[in-house]
A tleap script that builds the chain and sets N, CA, C and O, in Angstrom:
source leaprc.protein.ff14SB
mol = sequence {
  NMET ASN GLY SER LEU ALA VAL VAL SER ALA
  GLU ARG ILE LYS GLU LEU TRP LEU VAL ASP
  ARG ASN GLU GLU GLY THR PHE PHE MET GLY
  SER LEU PRO GLY ASN SER ARG VAL VAL GLU
  PHE GLY ASN MET GLN THR SER GLY VAL SER
  ILE PHE VAL HIE THR ILE LEU TYR PHE GLY
  LEU ILE THR ILE PHE LEU ILE ALA ILE GLY
  VAL HIE ILE THR THR CGLY
}
set mol.1.N position { -239.571 -51.207 152.111 }
set mol.1.CA position { -240.994 -51.354 152.311 }
set mol.1.C position { -241.687 -50.003 152.305 }
set mol.1.O position { -242.910 -49.958 152.169 }
set mol.2.N position { -240.978 -48.927 152.444 }
set mol.2.CA position { -241.531 -47.579 152.324 }
set mol.2.C position { -242.715 -47.329 153.240 }
set mol.2.O position { -243.681 -46.697 152.813 }
set mol.3.N position { -242.684 -47.785 154.447 }
set mol.3.CA position { -243.746 -47.512 155.398 }
set mol.3.C position { -244.997 -48.344 155.227 }
set mol.3.O position { -245.955 -48.156 155.976 }
set mol.4.N position { -245.026 -49.248 154.279 }
set mol.4.CA position { -246.213 -50.077 154.089 }
set mol.4.C position { -246.049 -51.389 154.849 }
set mol.4.O position { -244.936 -51.799 155.180 }
set mol.5.N position { -247.150 -52.020 155.112 }
set mol.5.CA position { -247.118 -53.301 155.807 }
set mol.5.C position { -246.684 -54.399 154.848 }
set mol.5.O position { -247.115 -54.437 153.696 }
set mol.6.N position { -245.844 -55.273 155.325 }
set mol.6.CA position { -245.406 -56.397 154.507 }
set mol.6.C position { -246.462 -57.495 154.572 }
set mol.6.O position { -247.011 -57.783 155.635 }
set mol.7.N position { -246.736 -58.093 153.435 }
set mol.7.CA position { -247.695 -59.185 153.380 }
set mol.7.C position { -246.906 -60.489 153.438 }
set mol.7.O position { -246.043 -60.747 152.599 }
set mol.8.N position { -247.212 -61.295 154.431 }
set mol.8.CA position { -246.527 -62.567 154.623 }
set mol.8.C position { -247.555 -63.677 154.473 }
set mol.8.O position { -248.627 -63.637 155.076 }
set mol.9.N position { -247.212 -64.667 153.660 }
set mol.9.CA position { -248.152 -65.760 153.433 }
set mol.9.C position { -248.248 -66.652 154.669 }
set mol.9.O position { -247.360 -66.656 155.521 }
set mol.10.N position { -249.326 -67.394 154.745 }
set mol.10.CA position { -249.538 -68.310 155.868 }
set mol.10.C position { -248.474 -69.401 155.879 }
set mol.10.O position { -248.052 -69.846 156.946 }
set mol.11.N position { -248.037 -69.833 154.697 }
set mol.11.CA position { -247.004 -70.865 154.629 }
set mol.11.C position { -245.688 -70.355 155.208 }
set mol.11.O position { -244.976 -71.086 155.896 }
set mol.12.N position { -245.374 -69.087 154.923 }
set mol.12.CA position { -244.134 -68.503 155.445 }
set mol.12.C position { -244.202 -68.379 156.971 }
set mol.12.O position { -243.206 -68.614 157.656 }
set mol.13.N position { -245.360 -68.015 157.499 }
set mol.13.CA position { -245.522 -67.908 158.948 }
set mol.13.C position { -245.327 -69.272 159.602 }
set mol.13.O position { -244.658 -69.378 160.630 }
set mol.14.N position { -245.910 -70.321 159.010 }
set mol.14.CA position { -245.731 -71.671 159.547 }
set mol.14.C position { -244.266 -72.082 159.502 }
set mol.14.O position { -243.755 -72.698 160.438 }
set mol.15.N position { -243.590 -71.735 158.400 }
set mol.15.CA position { -242.183 -72.081 158.249 }
set mol.15.C position { -241.345 -71.387 159.326 }
set mol.15.O position { -240.482 -72.015 159.940 }
set mol.16.N position { -241.593 -70.114 159.553 }
set mol.16.CA position { -240.845 -69.384 160.577 }
set mol.16.C position { -241.132 -69.941 161.964 }
set mol.16.O position { -240.228 -70.031 162.794 }
set mol.17.N position { -242.377 -70.315 162.222 }
set mol.17.CA position { -242.740 -70.865 163.519 }
set mol.17.C position { -242.023 -72.189 163.756 }
set mol.17.O position { -241.530 -72.444 164.855 }
set mol.18.N position { -241.964 -73.034 162.724 }
set mol.18.CA position { -241.292 -74.324 162.869 }
set mol.18.C position { -239.795 -74.151 163.079 }
set mol.18.O position { -239.185 -74.895 163.847 }
set mol.19.N position { -239.198 -73.171 162.398 }
set mol.19.CA position { -237.772 -72.912 162.596 }
set mol.19.C position { -237.522 -72.486 164.036 }
set mol.19.O position { -236.553 -72.927 164.654 }
set mol.20.N position { -238.389 -71.631 164.575 }
set mol.20.CA position { -238.252 -71.184 165.961 }
set mol.20.C position { -238.371 -72.363 166.919 }
set mol.20.O position { -237.588 -72.463 167.863 }
set mol.21.N position { -239.324 -73.251 166.702 }
set mol.21.CA position { -239.495 -74.410 167.578 }
set mol.21.C position { -238.290 -75.339 167.474 }
set mol.21.O position { -237.876 -75.927 168.474 }
set mol.22.N position { -237.724 -75.478 166.277 }
set mol.22.CA position { -236.557 -76.330 166.088 }
set mol.22.C position { -235.356 -75.772 166.850 }
set mol.22.O position { -234.600 -76.528 167.461 }
set mol.23.N position { -235.179 -74.443 166.814 }
set mol.23.CA position { -234.066 -73.843 167.536 }
set mol.23.C position { -234.221 -74.039 169.039 }
set mol.23.O position { -233.243 -74.328 169.728 }
set mol.24.N position { -235.429 -73.888 169.550 }
set mol.24.CA position { -235.652 -74.092 170.978 }
set mol.24.C position { -235.399 -75.546 171.363 }
set mol.24.O position { -234.799 -75.816 172.404 }
set mol.25.N position { -235.847 -76.474 170.540 }
set mol.25.CA position { -235.620 -77.889 170.824 }
set mol.25.C position { -234.147 -78.238 170.806 }
set mol.25.O position { -233.681 -79.022 171.632 }
set mol.26.N position { -233.409 -77.660 169.866 }
set mol.26.CA position { -231.980 -77.917 169.796 }
set mol.26.C position { -231.272 -77.346 171.014 }
set mol.26.O position { -230.346 -77.963 171.540 }
set mol.27.N position { -231.702 -76.169 171.469 }
set mol.27.CA position { -231.082 -75.554 172.645 }
set mol.27.C position { -231.304 -76.407 173.884 }
set mol.27.O position { -230.370 -76.629 174.655 }
set mol.28.N position { -232.524 -76.888 174.088 }
set mol.28.CA position { -232.818 -77.683 175.274 }
set mol.28.C position { -232.210 -79.077 175.189 }
set mol.28.O position { -231.940 -79.696 176.219 }
set mol.29.N position { -231.993 -79.573 173.990 }
set mol.29.CA position { -231.440 -80.902 173.830 }
set mol.29.C position { -230.022 -80.965 174.378 }
set mol.29.O position { -229.633 -81.960 174.990 }
set mol.30.N position { -229.259 -79.919 174.163 }
set mol.30.CA position { -227.905 -79.902 174.696 }
set mol.30.C position { -226.961 -80.733 173.862 }
set mol.30.O position { -227.143 -80.877 172.653 }
set mol.31.N position { -225.965 -81.271 174.504 }
set mol.31.CA position { -224.980 -82.052 173.773 }
set mol.31.C position { -224.795 -83.418 174.420 }
set mol.31.O position { -224.867 -83.570 175.639 }
set mol.32.N position { -224.560 -84.374 173.589 }
set mol.32.CA position { -224.379 -85.760 174.007 }
set mol.32.C position { -223.161 -86.302 173.274 }
set mol.32.O position { -223.282 -86.438 172.056 }
set mol.33.N position { -222.059 -86.615 173.817 }
set mol.33.CA position { -221.668 -86.419 175.210 }
set mol.33.C position { -221.278 -84.972 175.467 }
set mol.33.O position { -220.824 -84.271 174.563 }
set mol.34.N position { -221.460 -84.532 176.703 }
set mol.34.CA position { -221.117 -83.167 177.087 }
set mol.34.C position { -219.632 -83.027 177.381 }
set mol.34.O position { -218.874 -83.992 177.297 }
set mol.35.N position { -219.233 -81.817 177.724 }
set mol.35.CA position { -217.821 -81.577 178.041 }
set mol.35.C position { -217.444 -82.117 179.415 }
set mol.35.O position { -216.349 -82.653 179.588 }
set mol.36.N position { -218.344 -81.983 180.400 }
set mol.36.CA position { -218.012 -82.447 181.750 }
set mol.36.C position { -218.944 -83.548 182.244 }
set mol.36.O position { -218.660 -84.186 183.258 }
set mol.37.N position { -220.058 -83.780 181.540 }
set mol.37.CA position { -221.011 -84.833 181.900 }
set mol.37.C position { -221.364 -85.627 180.649 }
set mol.37.O position { -220.971 -85.274 179.537 }
set mol.38.N position { -222.107 -86.697 180.852 }
set mol.38.CA position { -222.531 -87.490 179.698 }
set mol.38.C position { -223.496 -86.690 178.837 }
set mol.38.O position { -223.360 -86.654 177.614 }
set mol.39.N position { -224.477 -86.043 179.477 }
set mol.39.CA position { -225.441 -85.203 178.765 }
set mol.39.C position { -225.477 -83.850 179.451 }
set mol.39.O position { -225.623 -83.772 180.671 }
set mol.40.N position { -225.343 -82.782 178.671 }
set mol.40.CA position { -225.439 -81.427 179.203 }
set mol.40.C position { -226.566 -80.705 178.483 }
set mol.40.O position { -226.565 -80.613 177.256 }
set mol.41.N position { -227.524 -80.195 179.239 }
set mol.41.CA position { -228.645 -79.463 178.669 }
set mol.41.C position { -228.385 -77.970 178.764 }
set mol.41.O position { -227.860 -77.486 179.767 }
set mol.42.N position { -228.756 -77.240 177.714 }
set mol.42.CA position { -228.606 -75.795 177.712 }
set mol.42.C position { -227.171 -75.333 177.565 }
set mol.42.O position { -226.874 -74.163 177.808 }
set mol.43.N position { -226.280 -76.218 177.176 }
set mol.43.CA position { -224.888 -75.855 176.988 }
set mol.43.C position { -224.730 -75.220 175.614 }
set mol.43.O position { -225.153 -75.797 174.612 }
set mol.44.N position { -224.132 -74.052 175.559 }
set mol.44.CA position { -223.968 -73.360 174.284 }
set mol.44.C position { -222.615 -73.667 173.642 }
set mol.44.O position { -222.226 -73.005 172.680 }
set mol.45.N position { -221.905 -74.652 174.156 }
set mol.45.CA position { -220.637 -75.080 173.581 }
set mol.45.C position { -220.801 -76.509 173.076 }
set mol.45.O position { -221.640 -77.259 173.574 }
set mol.46.N position { -220.009 -76.871 172.106 }
set mol.46.CA position { -220.084 -78.226 171.573 }
set mol.46.C position { -218.675 -78.746 171.316 }
set mol.46.O position { -217.703 -77.993 171.382 }
set mol.47.N position { -218.578 -80.004 171.031 }
set mol.47.CA position { -217.277 -80.609 170.746 }
set mol.47.C position { -217.395 -81.456 169.488 }
set mol.47.O position { -218.492 -81.733 169.003 }
set mol.48.N position { -216.257 -81.852 168.981 }
set mol.48.CA position { -216.244 -82.694 167.788 }
set mol.48.C position { -216.896 -84.048 168.029 }
set mol.48.O position { -217.565 -84.588 167.148 }
set mol.49.N position { -216.700 -84.588 169.214 }
set mol.49.CA position { -217.311 -85.876 169.559 }
set mol.49.C position { -218.830 -85.741 169.589 }
set mol.49.O position { -219.544 -86.624 169.113 }
set mol.50.N position { -219.321 -84.642 170.146 }
set mol.50.CA position { -220.763 -84.406 170.205 }
set mol.50.C position { -221.355 -84.276 168.802 }
set mol.50.O position { -222.427 -84.814 168.526 }
set mol.51.N position { -220.664 -83.570 167.929 }
set mol.51.CA position { -221.130 -83.426 166.545 }
set mol.51.C position { -221.177 -84.791 165.869 }
set mol.51.O position { -222.132 -85.092 165.152 }
set mol.52.N position { -220.165 -85.614 166.086 }
set mol.52.CA position { -220.126 -86.943 165.483 }
set mol.52.C position { -221.268 -87.821 165.992 }
set mol.52.O position { -221.918 -88.509 165.204 }
set mol.53.N position { -221.517 -87.804 167.304 }
set mol.53.CA position { -222.600 -88.609 167.881 }
set mol.53.C position { -223.945 -88.178 167.314 }
set mol.53.O position { -224.761 -89.027 166.955 }
set mol.54.N position { -224.190 -86.874 167.225 }
set mol.54.CA position { -225.458 -86.397 166.684 }
set mol.54.C position { -225.597 -86.732 165.198 }
set mol.54.O position { -226.696 -87.021 164.725 }
set mol.55.N position { -224.486 -86.695 164.468 }
set mol.55.CA position { -224.526 -87.073 163.052 }
set mol.55.C position { -224.963 -88.521 162.898 }
set mol.55.O position { -225.801 -88.827 162.049 }
set mol.56.N position { -224.412 -89.406 163.699 }
set mol.56.CA position { -224.787 -90.821 163.644 }
set mol.56.C position { -226.250 -91.011 164.033 }
set mol.56.O position { -226.968 -91.776 163.389 }
set mol.57.N position { -226.701 -90.313 165.092 }
set mol.57.CA position { -228.104 -90.433 165.520 }
set mol.57.C position { -229.066 -89.963 164.434 }
set mol.57.O position { -230.041 -90.649 164.127 }
set mol.58.N position { -228.795 -88.791 163.847 }
set mol.58.CA position { -229.694 -88.270 162.815 }
set mol.58.C position { -229.656 -89.131 161.556 }
set mol.58.O position { -230.683 -89.307 160.900 }
set mol.59.N position { -228.487 -89.669 161.210 }
set mol.59.CA position { -228.407 -90.563 160.061 }
set mol.59.C position { -229.248 -91.815 160.302 }
set mol.59.O position { -229.943 -92.284 159.400 }
set mol.60.N position { -229.183 -92.351 161.513 }
set mol.60.CA position { -229.998 -93.523 161.841 }
set mol.60.C position { -231.482 -93.227 161.771 }
set mol.60.O position { -232.254 -94.030 161.248 }
set mol.61.N position { -231.891 -92.077 162.296 }
set mol.61.CA position { -233.313 -91.711 162.242 }
set mol.61.C position { -233.789 -91.513 160.812 }
set mol.61.O position { -234.865 -91.989 160.449 }
set mol.62.N position { -233.007 -90.821 159.996 }
set mol.62.CA position { -233.426 -90.569 158.615 }
set mol.62.C position { -233.457 -91.880 157.839 }
set mol.62.O position { -234.302 -92.056 156.961 }
set mol.63.N position { -232.551 -92.799 158.148 }
set mol.63.CA position { -232.563 -94.106 157.499 }
set mol.63.C position { -233.821 -94.877 157.866 }
set mol.63.O position { -234.445 -95.496 157.004 }
set mol.64.N position { -234.194 -94.842 159.135 }
set mol.64.CA position { -235.416 -95.528 159.564 }
set mol.64.C position { -236.633 -94.934 158.873 }
set mol.64.O position { -237.486 -95.669 158.376 }
set mol.65.N position { -236.719 -93.610 158.837 }
set mol.65.CA position { -237.882 -92.971 158.219 }
set mol.65.C position { -237.953 -93.222 156.720 }
set mol.65.O position { -239.043 -93.441 156.191 }
set mol.66.N position { -236.834 -93.196 156.028 }
set mol.66.CA position { -236.855 -93.323 154.574 }
set mol.66.C position { -236.968 -94.768 154.106 }
set mol.66.O position { -237.659 -95.039 153.123 }
set mol.67.N position { -236.317 -95.686 154.775 }
set mol.67.CA position { -236.279 -97.067 154.293 }
set mol.67.C position { -237.278 -97.958 155.028 }
set mol.67.O position { -238.122 -98.593 154.396 }
set mol.68.N position { -237.190 -98.008 156.337 }
set mol.68.CA position { -238.015 -98.950 157.093 }
set mol.68.C position { -239.488 -98.567 157.089 }
set mol.68.O position { -240.351 -99.420 156.882 }
set mol.69.N position { -239.779 -97.299 157.314 }
set mol.69.CA position { -241.180 -96.872 157.365 }
set mol.69.C position { -241.713 -96.560 155.974 }
set mol.69.O position { -242.914 -96.679 155.735 }
set mol.70.N position { -240.848 -96.165 155.060 }
set mol.70.CA position { -241.263 -95.898 153.688 }
set mol.70.C position { -241.758 -94.482 153.453 }
set mol.70.O position { -242.642 -94.266 152.624 }
set mol.71.N position { -241.202 -93.517 154.173 }
set mol.71.CA position { -241.564 -92.117 153.946 }
set mol.71.C position { -240.943 -91.679 152.632 }
set mol.71.O position { -239.765 -91.938 152.382 }
set mol.72.N position { -241.731 -91.014 151.787 }
set mol.72.CA position { -241.249 -90.547 150.494 }
set mol.72.C position { -241.124 -89.040 150.514 }
set mol.72.O position { -242.034 -88.338 150.956 }
set mol.73.N position { -239.986 -88.539 150.029 }
set mol.73.CA position { -239.762 -87.101 149.938 }
set mol.73.C position { -239.890 -86.705 148.478 }
set mol.73.O position { -239.182 -87.226 147.616 }
set mol.74.N position { -240.801 -85.776 148.208 }
set mol.74.CA position { -240.969 -85.279 146.849 }
set mol.74.C position { -240.636 -83.800 146.821 }
set mol.74.O position { -240.943 -83.070 147.764 }
set mol.75.N position { -240.015 -83.361 145.753 }
set mol.75.CA position { -239.689 -81.946 145.589 }
set mol.75.C position { -240.332 -81.445 144.315 }
set mol.75.O position { -240.608 -82.202 143.385 }
set mol.76.N position { -240.559 -80.162 144.304 }
set mol.76.CA position { -241.090 -79.550 143.084 }
set mol.76.C position { -242.529 -79.544 143.112 }
set mol.76.O position { -243.162 -79.068 142.170 }
savepdb mol mol.pdb
quit
């Protein structure tokens, strides 16, 4: 950058802000099931069972949004 200010578009700023909010939400969400409890919030460790449960939950949500509600994703 040679000492000059970087120009960042408004779309890029929104994208970075949303990524930050997503990371915070994921951190507070924790894991389901947890290692020692059913739900653990703020736990920075995960397990294979927790990954599997979240995969099923997200697949169900994306299925509802794409098929039942009729959300269309367009690219390009």
